[in-house]
C-alpha positions as CSV (number, residue, x, y, z in Angstrom):
1,M,-149.1,50.2,14.0
2,A,-147.8,49.2,17.4
3,T,-144.1,49.4,18.1
4,R,-142.5,46.8,20.3
5,I,-139.6,48.0,22.4
6,N,-137.5,45.5,24.4
7,L,-136.5,47.2,27.6
8,L,-134.7,44.2,29.1
9,P,-131.0,44.6,29.8
10,Q,-128.6,43.3,27.2
11,E,-127.6,40.2,29.1
12,Y,-131.3,39.1,29.4
13,R,-132.2,39.6,25.8
14,K,-132.4,36.8,23.3
15,K,-129.4,36.4,20.9
16,E,-130.2,37.3,17.4
17,M,-129.6,34.7,14.7
18,T,-127.0,35.3,12.0
19,P,-128.6,36.5,8.9
20,I,-128.9,33.8,6.2
21,V,-127.3,36.1,3.7
22,V,-124.1,36.0,5.8
23,L,-124.3,32.4,7.0
24,L,-124.5,30.7,3.6
25,P,-121.4,32.2,2.1
26,L,-119.4,31.5,5.3
27,L,-120.5,27.8,5.3
28,S,-119.7,27.5,1.6
29,A,-116.2,28.9,2.2
30,I,-115.6,26.5,5.1
31,A,-116.8,23.5,3.0
32,L,-114.6,24.6,0.1
33,V,-111.5,24.8,2.4
34,V,-112.2,21.4,3.9
35,A,-112.7,19.9,0.5
36,V,-109.4,21.3,-0.9
37,A,-107.5,20.2,2.2
38,F,-109.0,16.7,1.9
39,Y,-108.1,16.5,-1.8
40,W,-104.5,17.7,-1.2
41,C,-104.0,15.1,1.6
42,W,-105.4,12.4,-0.6
43,L,-103.2,13.4,-3.6
44,H,-100.1,13.9,-1.5
45,F,-100.3,10.7,0.5
46,G,-101.5,8.7,-2.5
47,E,-98.6,9.9,-4.7
48,L,-96.2,9.4,-1.8
49,S,-97.3,5.8,-1.3
50,T,-96.9,5.2,-5.1
51,V,-93.4,6.8,-5.1
52,H,-92.4,4.7,-2.1
53,G,-93.6,1.6,-4.0
54,E,-91.7,2.4,-7.1
55,L,-88.6,3.2,-4.9
56,E,-88.8,-0.2,-3.3
57,E,-89.2,-1.9,-6.6
58,K,-86.2,0.0,-8.1
59,T,-84.1,-0.7,-5.0
60,A,-84.9,-4.4,-5.2
61,L,-84.1,-4.4,-9.0
62,Y,-80.8,-2.7,-8.3
63,A,-79.9,-5.1,-5.6
64,S,-80.6,-8.0,-7.9
65,M,-78.5,-6.5,-10.7
66,K,-75.6,-5.2,-8.6
67,P,-73.5,-8.4,-8.8
68,R,-73.8,-8.3,-12.6
69,L,-72.9,-4.6,-12.7
70,N,-69.8,-5.3,-10.5
71,Y,-68.8,-8.1,-12.8
72,L,-69.3,-5.9,-15.8
73,A,-67.2,-3.2,-14.2
74,A,-64.4,-5.7,-13.5
75,L,-64.5,-6.9,-17.1
76,K,-64.3,-3.3,-18.3
77,S,-61.3,-2.7,-16.1
78,E,-59.6,-5.8,-17.4
79,E,-60.4,-4.7,-21.0
80,D,-58.8,-1.3,-20.4
81,D,-55.8,-3.1,-18.8
82,Y,-55.4,-5.4,-21.8
83,K,-55.7,-2.5,-24.2
84,T,-52.9,-0.6,-22.3
85,R,-50.7,-3.7,-22.4
86,A,-51.4,-4.2,-26.1
87,E,-50.5,-0.6,-26.9
88,T,-47.3,-0.9,-24.8
89,I,-46.3,-4.1,-26.6
90,H,-47.0,-2.5,-29.9
91,T,-44.9,0.6,-29.0
92,I,-42.0,-1.6,-27.8
93,A,-42.2,-3.8,-30.9
94,A,-42.4,-0.9,-33.3
95,S,-39.5,1.0,-31.7
96,R,-37.3,-1.9,-30.7
97,I,-33.7,-1.3,-31.2
98,L,-31.1,-4.1,-31.4
99,W,-28.8,-2.8,-28.8
100,T,-26.3,-5.7,-29.3
101,R,-25.9,-4.6,-32.9
102,K,-25.6,-1.0,-31.9
103,L,-22.9,-1.8,-29.4
104,D,-21.0,-3.9,-32.0
105,E,-21.1,-0.9,-34.4
106,L,-19.9,1.5,-31.7
107,C,-17.1,-0.9,-30.7
108,E,-16.0,-1.3,-34.3
109,V,-15.7,2.5,-34.7
110,A,-13.9,2.9,-31.4
111,A,-11.4,0.1,-32.2
112,D,-11.0,0.8,-35.9
113,D,-8.0,3.2,-35.4
114,H,-5.7,0.7,-33.7
115,D,-2.9,1.7,-36.1
116,G,-3.5,5.5,-35.6
117,G,-4.4,6.1,-39.3
118,R,-7.6,8.1,-38.4
119,G,-6.0,10.0,-35.6
120,Y,-7.7,8.9,-32.5
121,L,-7.3,6.5,-29.6
122,V,-10.4,6.3,-27.4
123,W,-11.6,4.3,-24.4
124,L,-15.3,4.1,-23.7
125,H,-16.5,3.2,-20.3
126,T,-20.2,4.3,-20.1
127,L,-23.2,4.0,-22.4
128,E,-26.7,4.9,-21.1
129,A,-30.0,5.3,-22.9
130,K,-32.6,7.6,-21.4
131,P,-36.2,7.9,-22.6
132,Q,-37.2,11.5,-23.5
133,N,-40.4,13.2,-22.3
134,A,-42.6,14.3,-25.2
135,R,-44.4,16.8,-23.0
136,G,-43.8,20.3,-24.1
137,R,-42.9,19.3,-27.7
138,R,-44.3,21.6,-30.3
139,G,-46.1,20.5,-33.3
140,K,-47.2,17.1,-34.4
141,G,-45.1,14.2,-35.5
142,P,-43.5,11.1,-33.9
143,P,-42.5,11.2,-30.3
144,P,-38.7,11.6,-29.7
145,G,-36.6,8.5,-29.4
146,P,-34.3,7.9,-26.4
147,R,-31.2,9.9,-25.7
148,V,-28.0,7.9,-25.6
149,E,-25.1,9.3,-23.5
150,V,-21.6,7.9,-24.0
151,E,-18.6,8.8,-21.8
152,G,-15.0,7.9,-22.2
153,L,-11.5,9.2,-22.7
154,S,-9.6,10.3,-25.8
155,F,-5.8,9.6,-25.4
156,S,-3.0,11.6,-27.0
157,D,0.3,13.1,-25.8
158,E,0.0,15.8,-28.5
159,D,-3.6,16.9,-28.9
160,A,-6.2,14.8,-27.2
161,L,-9.0,17.2,-28.2
162,R,-8.2,16.7,-31.9
163,G,-8.4,13.0,-31.4
164,Y,-11.9,13.4,-29.8
165,N,-13.0,15.5,-32.8
166,N,-11.7,12.9,-35.3
167,F,-13.5,10.1,-33.4
168,Q,-16.8,12.0,-33.5
169,E,-16.5,12.8,-37.2
170,V,-15.9,9.1,-38.0
171,L,-18.7,8.1,-35.7
172,K,-21.2,10.5,-37.4
173,Q,-20.4,8.8,-40.8
174,S,-20.7,5.3,-39.5
175,A,-23.8,3.0,-39.6
176,F,-24.1,3.3,-35.8
177,F,-25.0,7.0,-36.0
178,R,-26.4,7.2,-39.5
179,D,-29.2,4.6,-39.2
180,D,-30.7,5.5,-35.9
181,F,-29.6,8.9,-34.6
182,L,-30.5,12.5,-35.5
183,T,-28.2,14.8,-33.5
184,I,-25.0,14.7,-31.5
185,N,-23.6,17.4,-29.2
186,N,-20.4,19.3,-30.0
187,P,-17.2,18.0,-28.5
188,A,-16.6,19.3,-25.0
189,G,-14.7,18.2,-21.9
190,K,-11.4,18.9,-20.3
191,S,-7.8,17.7,-20.4
192,V,-6.7,15.2,-17.7
193,E,-3.3,13.6,-16.7
194,M,-3.3,9.9,-16.2
195,D,-1.7,8.5,-13.0
196,D,-0.7,5.1,-14.3
197,E,2.3,3.6,-16.1
198,F,0.6,3.3,-19.5
199,T,1.0,5.7,-22.5
200,P,-0.2,8.1,-23.6
201,Q,-0.3,10.0,-20.3
202,R,-2.6,12.8,-21.4
203,A,-6.3,12.4,-22.3
204,W,-9.4,14.4,-23.0
205,T,-12.7,13.6,-21.2
206,M,-15.5,12.7,-23.6
207,K,-19.3,13.0,-23.0
208,M,-21.4,12.5,-26.1
209,S,-25.1,13.0,-26.1
210,M,-27.0,11.7,-29.1
211,D,-30.8,11.8,-29.8
212,M,-32.3,8.8,-31.6
213,K,-34.9,8.9,-34.2
214,G,-38.6,8.7,-33.2
215,L,-41.2,6.0,-33.4
216,D,-42.2,6.5,-37.1
217,A,-38.6,6.2,-38.2
218,S,-38.2,3.0,-36.2
219,E,-41.3,1.5,-37.8
220,K,-40.0,2.4,-41.3
221,R,-36.7,0.8,-40.4
222,S,-38.4,-2.4,-39.2
223,V,-40.5,-2.6,-42.4
224,Q,-37.5,-2.0,-44.6
225,A,-35.5,-4.6,-42.7
226,S,-38.3,-7.2,-43.1
227,K,-38.6,-6.4,-46.8
228,G,-34.9,-6.7,-47.3
229,S,-34.9,-10.1,-45.5
230,R,-37.6,-11.4,-47.7
231,V,-35.8,-10.2,-50.9
232,K,-32.7,-12.0,-49.8
């Protein structure tokens, strides 16, 4: 058998073909990569166009419904405002106190000892009602009522403080305190000398702080008052 030897230099020799065993798998791999890339691009851009279409549709729908949503939000705000007003009106109506009646009752007690039989002579010059904050209050139950502060003078040339004590004892037994109040502070103050020509010339400063009953008690009083008016 004859043996053929190619003695030409390398640059003049014919290039050998890639073996078919190597070429076919390489071409298959390239085709597979191209197919996967094409499918990914088709899926990505197709889904992206679908999503863009849905976004435009939803945006148009929202734009068409936005005026209605704004109107609904305005109605909701008005509803909350009316609810707050209704609750405020209910609270005021339930806890309403007839201050003219309370002032009349207080004046009756203050002026009831014009002849000195009960041992006091007082002059009231300030009455102030302050709402109390329910924050920090322990336990359940009705919120506290307002705090009423009364300032004045108890006159006596002998013992002005005793006159203050007598007035406070009579006040606690009166309808003014009994119907609407829970507590009253202990008598305190100081002795003062008056600089006018009236008598007595000595007095004791009074500052009474009284806590009123809460909302539930006010509601019960209003119900009882309405029942009593119907019975009469």
